[in-house]
C-alpha positions, 0 to 999 in steps of 0.5 A, spaced: 475 578 603 482 577 602 482 570 606 475 568 601 480 569 596 486 565 599 481 560 601 478 559 595 486 558 591 486 554 595 482 550 594 481 549 588 489 548 587 487 542 592 482 540 588 487 541 581 493 536 585 487 531 586 484 530 579 489 530 574 492 524 578 486 521 576 485 524 570 494 519 568 490 514 570 484 515 565 487 517 559 492 510 561 487 506 560 484 510 554 490 506 549 492 499 552 496 496 549 494 491 542 495 484 544 503 482 540 498 477 535 492 481 533 491 476 527 491 475 518 489 480 514 487 477 506 486 482 501 484 483 494 486 490 489 480 493 485 483 499 482 486 493 477 480 491 475 478 497 474 484 499 469 482 494 465 474 496 465 476 503 462 481 500 457 488 503 460 494 501 457 497 496 463 493 493 468 494 488 474 491 483 478 493 483 485 492 480 491 495 480 498 496 477 505 498 479 511 499 479 519 496 483 524 502 485 531 501 490 536 496 492 531 502 497 529 506 492 526 503 489 519 508 484 515 505 483 508 507 480 502 503 482 495 503 477 488 500 480 483 499 479 474 501 484 471 499 486 463 500 491 458 498 491 451 500 498 446 498 501 441 504 507 439 499 512 435 504 516 432 506 508 429 503 501 428 508 499 433 506 494 439 508 491 445 505 486 449 507 483 456 504 480 461 507 476 467 507 475 475 511 480 480 511 479 487 512 485 494 514 483 501 515 489 507 510 491 513 506 497 513 506 501 519 499 504 523 499 511 525 494 511 528 495 510 536 487 508 538 483 502 536 478 504 532 477 502 527 481 506 522 488 506 521 494 511 517 497 507 514 505 508 511 509 502 509 515 500 505 516 493 500 521 491 496 518 489 489 521 484 484 519 481 477 521 477 471 518 477 465 518 477 457 515 482 452 513 483 446 515 489 441 514 490 432 512 495 429 510 493 421 513 501 419 520 502 422 524 506 418 532 506 418 534 513 421 542 512 417 540 507 411 533 510 409 527 506 407 524 500 411 523 493 414 518 492 419 521 487 425 516 483 430 521 480 437 518 475 441 520 472 448 524 479 450 527 477 456 526 483 462 527 483 470 527 489 474 527 489 483 524 496 487 522 500 492 516 501 493 514 507 499 506 509 501 502 512 505 494 510 506 489 509 511 483 504 510 476 502 515 472 499 517 466 497 513 462 491 517 464 486 522 471 483 519 471 485 513 475 494 511 477 497 505 483 502 504 487 505 499 494 508 499 498 512 495 506 509 491 512 512 490 516 506 486 525 507 485 528 502 481 534 498 484 536 494 479 535 493 471 535 488 466 533 489 459 534 485 452 538 489 448 534 490 443 530 496 447 527 496 454 520 495 455 514 500 455 512 496 462 513 492 467 509 488 470 507 491 479 512 497 477 508 500 472 511 505 466 519 504 465 523 508 467 527 510 473 521 512 479 513 513 477 507 513 481 502 508 483 497 506 487 493 500 489 484 500 493 484 494 496 478 489 500 480 487 506 478 481 511 480 481 517 481 475 521 482 475 528 481 480 534 477 486 531 478 493 532 471 492 535 473 488 541 480 494 542 476 499 542 471 495 548 478 495 551 479 503 550 473 504 552 474 499 559 466 495 556 471 487 557 474 485 562 481 486 563 
């Protein structure tokens, strides 16, 4: 009885020692190394038009382009036009601006598998140089009393900021993808008119030292598709 148990343990150990290298080899093949250059993509933000449709105090139109290296590194640039038309609730002051902005940066895909889904973390540098209008027909002088309206036109502003983002994206069909992200924005430098800071900065959002934002992107991914990478991952393509 003892000899039978020893023989069984020896068989189990032998099978395990033989199987482990095979499993390791299979695991190595499951996640192949993607080619250095996997293609390019262009994208458009869907959140901006939705904000405009629901009557938000500010909105934006934004497009972007990016490269794909190893299916993990995505250097990118984003261009847009931000706009705000605001009227104060307590008084009749108004604010208006419409100007372009741009960002450059990189996203990193945290998902190691080439299954069409990507978990992104990224950083961006943003910049906008703009003009803004500010008016208040019923302004009351806090020192001398009385009211005298003012209308300031073409005040100049400029801002630089950093963005830290997290998000995900997935393939809808063929080369069409959908993604979303949340962003924390931190102001680096701001230059505004001596008459007052703007309510809104194009690309950054509501004026302040920091704010949150996000985008919903429709992406057109041109290049070596995740379908091909996924097929290679499962041994369906020739190596």
